[in-house]
Backbone bond lengths (Angstrom), bond angles and torsions (degrees), N, CA, C in turn:
res aa  C-N    CA-C-N  psi(-1)  N-CA   C-N-CA  omega(-1)  CA-C   N-CA-C  phi
1 M - - - 1.460 - - 1.532 108.68 -
2 R 1.331 116.65 133.01 1.466 120.63 179.55 1.526 110.69 -60.85
3 I 1.332 115.57 147.43 1.461 120.94 -173.82 1.525 112.47 -60.48
4 N 1.353 118.14 -38.07 1.463 118.61 -178.58 1.527 111.77 -69.20
5 K 1.335 116.94 -36.20 1.465 119.72 176.46 1.525 110.66 -66.56
6 Y 1.331 116.40 -41.15 1.468 120.48 178.86 1.530 110.30 -59.43
7 V 1.331 116.76 -47.45 1.464 120.86 -178.78 1.528 110.80 -63.15
8 A 1.343 116.48 -41.37 1.468 120.28 179.34 1.527 111.03 -62.50
9 L 1.322 117.30 -45.11 1.461 120.91 -179.53 1.525 111.81 -67.51
10 A 1.334 116.37 -34.97 1.467 120.16 -176.16 1.525 112.73 -77.62
11 T 1.332 117.21 -25.09 1.463 120.32 -174.08 1.522 114.23 -112.47
12 G 1.339 116.90 -21.71 1.462 119.79 -175.85 1.518 113.06 87.76
13 I 1.354 117.37 -0.12 1.461 119.14 177.37 1.529 109.16 -81.18
14 S 1.319 116.56 167.72 1.459 120.44 179.84 1.522 110.38 -73.84
15 R 1.337 116.33 163.47 1.464 120.73 177.41 1.530 109.87 -61.92
16 R 1.324 116.13 -37.09 1.469 120.08 179.46 1.527 110.78 -63.63
17 A 1.329 116.31 -43.48 1.472 119.82 178.24 1.526 110.77 -66.14
18 A 1.331 117.32 -34.15 1.464 120.88 176.34 1.523 110.39 -64.48
19 D 1.338 116.68 -42.12 1.468 120.38 176.89 1.522 111.05 -59.14
20 Q 1.341 116.04 -41.47 1.465 120.26 179.49 1.529 110.74 -64.27
21 A 1.339 116.40 -42.49 1.463 119.88 179.39 1.526 111.11 -60.70
22 I 1.329 116.46 -38.75 1.467 121.04 177.78 1.522 110.22 -66.20
23 T 1.330 117.13 -46.03 1.466 122.06 -179.15 1.522 111.27 -61.52
24 W 1.329 116.41 -38.09 1.469 121.02 -177.16 1.533 112.91 -82.15
25 G 1.325 117.22 3.10 1.455 120.49 176.05 1.515 115.35 77.76
26 R 1.340 116.24 19.83 1.465 119.71 -178.53 1.527 111.92 -85.56
27 I 1.330 116.59 -12.49 1.463 121.62 -177.22 1.531 109.69 -105.42
28 S 1.327 115.30 136.10 1.463 119.77 173.32 1.528 108.90 -130.55
29 V 1.329 115.47 151.96 1.459 122.51 175.74 1.527 107.06 -125.34
30 N 1.321 115.22 115.98 1.462 120.95 -177.00 1.525 111.32 55.06
31 G 1.347 114.84 38.55 1.453 120.61 175.79 1.506 115.71 85.76
32 Q 1.330 118.48 -1.41 1.455 122.76 -178.06 1.531 110.06 -127.62
33 P 1.332 117.18 153.57 1.469 118.92 174.14 1.523 109.92 -60.57
34 P 1.326 118.99 146.03 1.468 120.34 177.10 1.523 110.12 -60.21
35 L 1.316 116.24 146.50 1.453 120.72 -177.01 1.522 112.34 -62.46
36 S 1.329 116.96 -31.32 1.462 121.55 178.58 1.518 108.64 -159.05
37 A 1.359 115.69 166.13 1.468 120.04 177.47 1.520 111.16 -64.21
38 G 1.337 116.33 -20.46 1.458 120.55 179.48 1.514 113.54 -93.90
39 Y 1.327 116.81 12.40 1.467 120.30 -178.89 1.530 110.44 -57.04
40 S 1.326 116.66 137.70 1.458 122.14 179.73 1.530 109.59 -99.77
41 V 1.315 116.67 117.98 1.464 121.94 -178.27 1.527 109.83 -69.87
42 Q 1.334 115.41 130.04 1.459 121.48 179.07 1.528 110.47 -97.47
43 E 1.309 116.48 164.09 1.470 122.07 -172.84 1.524 112.85 -56.13
44 N 1.325 118.84 -38.92 1.460 121.48 -175.22 1.528 113.42 -96.63
45 D 1.336 117.70 5.27 1.462 120.23 179.36 1.525 111.00 -68.59
46 V 1.331 115.94 143.40 1.461 122.13 172.79 1.521 107.66 -105.43
47 V 1.326 115.76 109.17 1.464 121.94 -178.09 1.524 108.44 -102.09
48 C 1.340 116.31 130.45 1.467 120.75 -177.88 1.522 110.86 -125.67
49 L 1.320 115.41 147.08 1.463 123.42 171.17 1.512 107.23 -115.17
50 D 1.323 117.10 118.06 1.466 121.99 -176.76 1.524 111.24 53.14
51 G 1.332 115.52 36.85 1.458 121.35 176.89 1.508 115.47 84.59
52 K 1.339 117.75 -3.38 1.460 121.37 -179.24 1.528 109.89 -101.67
53 P 1.338 117.85 125.98 1.470 120.73 -177.61 1.528 112.39 -60.41
54 L 1.321 115.58 143.01 1.458 122.62 178.36 1.520 109.88 -111.31
55 S 1.307 115.05 151.00 1.460 120.65 172.25 1.517 107.51 -147.62
56 I 1.312 116.06 148.80 1.459 120.78 -179.23 1.516 109.78 -81.25
57 Q 1.322 114.76 130.91 1.455 120.28 178.94 1.518 110.72 -68.37
58 E 1.305 114.97 148.99 1.458 119.04 177.22 1.523 111.35 -80.10
59 T 1.328 116.84 -26.06 1.460 120.26 178.75 1.521 110.06 -128.28
60 F 1.319 115.83 147.65 1.455 122.62 176.39 1.522 108.48 -121.50
61 T 1.311 115.00 147.04 1.465 120.70 -178.99 1.519 109.36 -121.48
62 T 1.325 116.11 132.18 1.459 122.51 175.52 1.519 108.42 -129.36
63 I 1.331 115.98 130.46 1.464 120.32 178.52 1.526 109.88 -124.84
64 M 1.320 114.57 160.29 1.453 122.51 175.67 1.524 108.19 -116.07
65 L 1.326 116.16 128.78 1.458 122.56 176.40 1.520 109.19 -113.93
66 N 1.337 115.96 134.02 1.464 120.49 171.44 1.527 106.63 -91.78
67 K 1.321 115.42 91.31 1.462 121.91 -172.98 1.530 111.39 -70.60
68 P 1.327 117.36 128.52 1.462 119.27 172.42 1.529 110.31 -81.34
69 T 1.308 117.40 164.20 1.464 119.96 171.28 1.530 108.51 -68.26
70 G 1.320 115.15 157.92 1.464 119.81 177.61 1.516 114.43 92.17
71 Y 1.333 117.68 -4.25 1.459 122.02 179.02 1.530 109.64 -112.34
72 V 1.344 116.02 143.44 1.452 120.24 179.02 1.520 109.42 -102.59
73 V 1.340 115.59 148.74 1.463 121.36 179.95 1.531 107.46 -89.28
74 S 1.326 114.44 77.01 1.454 121.77 -176.00 1.518 108.64 -161.86
75 R 1.333 116.38 150.85 1.462 119.30 175.69 1.522 110.74 -73.89
76 D 1.321 115.57 -35.56 1.460 121.54 178.08 1.518 108.12 -101.05
77 G 1.304 116.71 105.95 1.456 120.30 -176.04 1.508 113.88 -69.01
78 Q 1.350 117.88 -15.76 1.467 122.31 -178.82 1.527 111.32 49.04
79 G 1.314 114.79 50.12 1.463 120.60 178.68 1.507 114.17 95.19
80 S 1.339 117.90 -12.46 1.460 122.32 177.42 1.525 109.76 -107.67
81 K 1.313 115.97 166.46 1.464 120.62 176.25 1.522 109.93 -74.37
82 S 1.330 116.34 139.31 1.463 122.14 -179.40 1.521 109.95 -99.77
83 I 1.337 115.94 147.76 1.466 120.02 177.11 1.525 111.39 -59.89
84 Y 1.342 117.37 -25.41 1.463 119.79 -177.56 1.533 111.50 -69.03
85 E 1.331 117.15 -17.60 1.464 120.59 174.31 1.522 111.09 -68.34
86 L 1.329 117.02 -19.58 1.460 122.08 -178.62 1.530 112.66 -90.85
87 L 1.342 116.54 -11.31 1.454 120.55 -171.77 1.520 112.40 -102.47
88 P 1.338 117.88 145.55 1.466 120.71 170.57 1.527 109.55 -58.45
89 E 1.312 116.62 150.03 1.462 120.77 -176.45 1.528 112.00 -57.26
90 A 1.322 117.22 -30.52 1.469 120.89 -178.85 1.527 111.93 -62.74
91 Y 1.334 117.83 -19.65 1.452 121.32 -178.56 1.533 113.11 -101.59
92 H 1.322 118.12 3.77 1.457 120.24 -174.24 1.521 113.16 -68.98
93 S 1.328 118.12 -17.64 1.465 120.13 178.83 1.525 112.07 -84.13
94 L 1.335 118.14 -10.50 1.458 121.31 -178.67 1.520 110.82 -73.67
95 K 1.328 115.20 150.22 1.459 120.42 -177.70 1.524 110.40 -113.28
96 P 1.337 116.57 141.06 1.469 119.74 -178.65 1.513 112.33 -68.47
97 V 1.321 115.60 145.85 1.467 122.39 175.03 1.521 106.26 -99.02
98 G 1.322 117.60 103.47 1.446 120.58 -175.27 1.524 110.50 77.48
99 R 1.317 115.83 -167.47 1.461 121.30 -174.08 1.528 110.78 -139.41
100 L 1.316 115.18 158.51 1.463 123.93 163.68 1.523 105.30 -131.80
101 D 1.331 118.10 131.84 1.456 118.55 -177.87 1.534 110.65 -71.50
102 K 1.314 115.84 171.38 1.469 122.51 -173.44 1.533 112.00 -57.51
103 A 1.322 116.74 -36.85 1.468 120.87 -176.57 1.519 112.91 -84.28
104 S 1.331 117.84 -4.75 1.463 121.63 -177.75 1.519 111.20 -102.55
105 S 1.323 115.79 160.15 1.465 120.88 -176.10 1.523 109.84 -135.70
106 G 1.342 114.02 174.85 1.455 118.88 172.26 1.502 114.62 109.85
107 L 1.330 115.06 -154.62 1.454 123.84 -168.77 1.528 112.25 -67.70
108 L 1.345 114.38 121.81 1.456 121.42 173.27 1.521 107.57 -131.82
109 L 1.332 116.14 123.99 1.455 121.18 177.91 1.520 109.47 -94.36
110 L 1.337 116.12 141.69 1.452 122.27 173.73 1.526 107.99 -130.88
111 T 1.327 117.01 139.30 1.460 120.30 -174.65 1.520 111.12 -153.92
112 N 1.323 116.06 163.11 1.464 121.09 168.37 1.525 110.03 -111.96
113 N 1.318 115.89 16.08 1.460 122.52 179.40 1.527 108.83 -101.20
114 G 1.334 116.60 98.37 1.458 120.71 -177.30 1.506 113.23 -63.48
115 E 1.322 117.37 -33.05 1.463 120.73 179.36 1.526 110.49 -66.62
116 L 1.333 117.27 -42.30 1.461 120.61 177.12 1.525 110.39 -62.96
117 A 1.321 116.46 -44.41 1.465 120.33 179.30 1.525 110.81 -58.65
118 N 1.322 116.59 -41.17 1.457 120.65 178.82 1.523 111.22 -64.72
119 Q 1.330 117.54 -42.18 1.463 121.11 -179.35 1.527 111.94 -65.76
120 L 1.316 116.85 -29.98 1.463 120.32 -179.25 1.525 113.27 -81.93
121 T 1.328 117.13 -26.85 1.460 119.60 -171.88 1.520 114.90 -110.78
122 H 1.342 118.43 -23.50 1.462 118.64 -176.76 1.531 109.73 -71.82
123 P 1.346 117.40 132.52 1.479 120.84 -176.65 1.522 114.10 -55.02
124 S 1.328 117.98 -28.87 1.458 119.94 -176.30 1.520 112.68 -65.91
125 Y 1.340 117.70 -21.77 1.471 120.60 -179.84 1.529 111.96 -87.17
126 N 1.336 117.48 -15.11 1.465 121.86 170.97 1.535 112.64 54.75
127 K 1.322 117.04 48.02 1.470 121.25 -179.96 1.530 110.54 -82.98
128 D 1.322 116.16 126.02 1.464 120.70 179.58 1.522 111.35 -74.88
129 K 1.330 114.35 144.41 1.458 122.64 169.95 1.531 106.61 -122.74
130 V 1.332 116.56 136.71 1.462 121.09 -175.30 1.527 109.29 -121.08
131 Y 1.330 115.77 133.48 1.462 122.50 -176.59 1.528 110.03 -129.28
132 E 1.310 115.57 146.64 1.462 121.74 168.14 1.525 107.24 -104.22
133 I 1.337 116.25 127.22 1.458 119.09 -178.70 1.525 110.91 -126.83
134 E 1.323 114.59 157.37 1.459 122.25 173.48 1.521 107.84 -126.41
135 L 1.325 115.90 135.24 1.455 122.35 176.00 1.517 110.01 -104.93
136 Y 1.322 117.10 157.21 1.467 120.06 177.40 1.526 111.64 -74.92
137 V 1.342 116.42 -27.59 1.467 120.59 178.40 1.522 108.38 -132.07
138 P 1.331 118.20 153.95 1.471 120.43 -179.38 1.523 112.30 -59.72
139 L 1.339 115.50 145.65 1.460 121.85 178.45 1.525 109.33 -82.87
140 K 1.316 116.35 125.78 1.458 120.75 177.39 1.524 110.11 -71.46
141 Q 1.324 116.29 148.22 1.457 120.73 -178.17 1.532 112.05 -62.01
142 E 1.328 116.89 -37.54 1.468 118.36 179.45 1.540 111.10 -67.43
143 D 1.329 116.26 -31.29 1.461 119.49 177.03 1.530 110.77 -75.02
144 K 1.324 117.15 -34.80 1.468 120.54 174.73 1.529 109.77 -59.59
145 R 1.317 116.42 -46.34 1.461 120.19 -179.62 1.529 110.88 -63.41
146 A 1.325 116.26 -38.09 1.470 120.28 179.93 1.523 111.24 -65.19
147 I 1.332 116.83 -41.18 1.467 121.12 179.92 1.519 110.30 -66.89
148 E 1.319 117.06 -39.51 1.467 120.17 179.45 1.537 111.15 -69.54
149 K 1.322 116.54 -31.33 1.466 120.07 177.21 1.520 110.52 -75.44
150 G 1.323 116.47 -36.45 1.455 120.81 178.18 1.520 112.78 130.47
151 I 1.332 116.18 129.53 1.457 122.82 177.80 1.522 108.44 -107.97
152 E 1.321 116.86 133.17 1.462 120.87 179.69 1.530 109.86 -77.36
153 L 1.331 115.51 119.95 1.455 122.44 174.00 1.521 108.59 -110.13
154 E 1.312 116.43 172.66 1.473 119.66 -177.39 1.529 112.03 -65.19
155 D 1.347 117.11 -22.18 1.462 120.57 179.85 1.531 112.16 -109.15
156 G 1.342 116.84 20.81 1.454 120.65 175.92 1.509 113.25 119.53
157 K 1.327 116.21 173.99 1.463 121.31 -177.90 1.527 110.61 -71.94
158 S 1.327 115.66 141.62 1.460 122.59 178.26 1.518 109.30 -123.23
159 A 1.347 116.43 113.53 1.460 122.12 177.88 1.526 108.52 -114.58
160 L 1.327 116.97 125.92 1.458 122.58 -178.39 1.521 109.68 -118.74
161 R 1.341 115.74 148.31 1.459 120.75 174.79 1.522 108.21 -96.13
162 L 1.330 116.47 128.88 1.460 121.43 -172.63 1.524 111.51 -123.15
163 T 1.327 115.69 138.84 1.465 121.87 167.23 1.516 107.31 -135.38
164 G 1.322 116.39 144.27 1.455 120.25 179.69 1.506 111.04 138.66
165 S 1.327 115.86 -160.09 1.453 121.38 178.77 1.524 108.65 -165.24
166 G 1.320 114.89 161.71 1.460 119.80 176.25 1.521 112.19 61.70
167 T 1.327 115.71 -122.29 1.465 120.70 -179.07 1.521 112.66 -101.29
168 A 1.342 118.46 -6.96 1.471 122.29 -176.48 1.523 110.66 -107.91
169 W 1.342 115.71 121.79 1.467 120.19 -175.88 1.519 110.96 -138.75
170 T 1.343 114.87 150.06 1.453 121.36 169.60 1.519 107.48 -106.44
171 V 1.325 116.11 127.47 1.465 122.79 -176.20 1.530 108.84 -112.24
172 T 1.319 116.61 129.33 1.464 121.93 175.70 1.522 108.90 -118.67
173 M 1.318 115.94 134.35 1.457 120.89 -178.57 1.522 108.99 -151.78
174 S 1.326 117.10 156.51 1.460 120.51 177.25 1.520 111.75 -112.38
175 E 1.330 117.01 -8.04 1.459 120.66 176.35 1.525 109.65 -85.43
176 G 1.323 115.63 -179.42 1.453 118.94 178.97 1.512 112.32 -154.78
177 R 1.328 116.58 42.83 1.459 119.54 -179.55 1.522 111.60 -74.04
178 N 1.325 116.05 157.68 1.449 121.91 -175.04 1.529 111.66 -58.00
179 R 1.336 116.57 121.05 1.470 123.83 176.45 1.528 111.47 50.32
180 Q 1.323 116.68 37.21 1.459 121.30 -172.69 1.524 112.92 -62.66
181 I 1.332 116.96 -43.90 1.469 119.35 -178.48 1.525 110.42 -65.12
182 R 1.317 116.29 -46.90 1.472 119.58 -179.63 1.528 110.70 -61.16
183 R 1.317 116.91 -41.55 1.473 119.47 -178.30 1.527 111.51 -69.65
184 T 1.342 116.11 -36.35 1.467 119.62 -179.52 1.524 110.57 -63.04
185 F 1.322 116.58 -49.52 1.474 119.52 178.68 1.529 110.81 -67.64
186 G 1.324 116.74 -34.53 1.452 120.82 -179.14 1.518 113.37 -62.97
187 E 1.346 116.48 -31.34 1.461 120.11 178.39 1.523 111.87 -61.70
188 L 1.338 116.25 -24.56 1.466 120.66 179.45 1.527 111.98 -103.12
189 G 1.331 116.49 10.60 1.459 120.25 174.54 1.512 115.54 90.02
190 Y 1.349 117.90 10.91 1.467 121.08 -179.20 1.531 110.14 -99.28
191 T 1.324 115.02 144.25 1.463 121.17 175.08 1.525 108.57 -115.65
192 I 1.314 116.74 133.64 1.461 122.37 -179.55 1.523 109.93 -89.94
193 S 1.325 116.39 124.55 1.461 120.79 179.64 1.527 112.17 -90.77
194 K 1.338 116.86 -22.22 1.463 121.25 179.78 1.523 108.55 -147.20
195 L 1.348 115.58 134.07 1.460 120.60 175.62 1.522 106.98 -138.06
196 H 1.329 116.03 115.96 1.471 122.35 -170.86 1.520 109.06 -132.99
197 R 1.336 117.90 116.57 1.465 120.59 -179.51 1.527 110.23 -84.78
198 I 1.338 116.02 131.49 1.462 120.61 -177.79 1.523 113.27 -115.56
199 Q 1.347 117.39 -11.89 1.465 119.30 -178.47 1.523 109.52 -153.53
200 F 1.337 115.25 143.31 1.469 122.58 176.04 1.522 106.19 -140.74
201 G 1.341 116.77 106.51 1.459 120.12 -174.61 1.519 110.04 60.21
202 D 1.331 117.13 -126.19 1.461 121.60 179.99 1.523 112.90 -87.23
203 Y 1.324 117.62 -3.20 1.464 121.25 -176.68 1.522 110.23 -91.48
204 M 1.348 116.29 131.23 1.460 121.75 -179.40 1.516 109.80 -123.37
205 L 1.338 116.14 147.90 1.456 121.96 -171.33 1.520 113.76 -76.84
206 K 1.292 119.19 -15.60 1.465 122.79 -172.59 1.528 111.92 -48.07
207 G 1.334 115.61 134.30 1.459 120.60 174.08 1.512 115.75 89.42
208 T 1.323 117.92 3.82 1.461 121.41 179.63 1.526 109.02 -115.23
209 A 1.333 117.38 115.45 1.461 121.66 -177.62 1.523 110.90 -69.89
210 V 1.317 116.73 154.19 1.465 122.16 179.97 1.533 109.84 -57.57
211 G 1.324 115.49 131.12 1.448 121.34 177.91 1.511 115.37 83.84
212 T 1.340 116.65 1.51 1.468 120.23 -179.25 1.529 110.26 -114.84
213 S 1.318 115.60 162.83 1.464 121.57 179.04 1.515 109.31 -127.54
214 R 1.315 115.39 160.93 1.458 119.15 174.76 1.525 109.47 -147.91
215 L 1.311 115.35 149.80 1.451 122.00 178.92 1.518 109.60 -73.14
216 V 1.332 116.53 129.14 1.461 119.06 178.09 1.518 111.99 -113.57
217 S 1.332 118.10 -17.74 1.448 120.37 179.47 1.522 110.72 -159.98
218 E 1.307 115.81 135.76 1.461 121.67 172.73 1.516 107.25 -148.28
219 D 1.340 115.19 99.44 1.457 118.21 -174.48 1.526 110.36 -149.84
């Protein structure tokens, strides 16, 4: 197993974060830095993160939270309410897959499975995320076409798939840049009054009450 995959599975961090840990010299194998990022971990290898031995868990837990507005996706709320206040203590070690900002609501996945997190968030896997949004004013058809074609943002073009009419729209996207939907509409002068995620890849929010969580995988 490649060293970055091993670290991701053992810690619950993403593959990208595992690569960074390796690059920054935080990972050792048998007391030495791995020979390369493609190093293959052997059965008797001792892999450490910051000097602490790692081992792959036999079971992984993934939960779905229906996040209310007003909560931040962070352990330290910094004056705001944290999503971890909504979770049973047994789930406090799980890490969120992606983010929803404080004003947004809906489906948030948390897991200790780094490989799953990587598959859901890495652009190469092209996982769709679906949102229901409300605008303060109706969306003009020419602006709808512009958004579907792509709006230039400071971090690149943003193209969204839209269905709906008036002020109520369903947005589908496979990217996950910071506040991307809000910024895309904002470039054309629109403000979003409600942003609610209902689907992330194969996971759908149905059946989960606001502010509650449920187990979706333990294997």
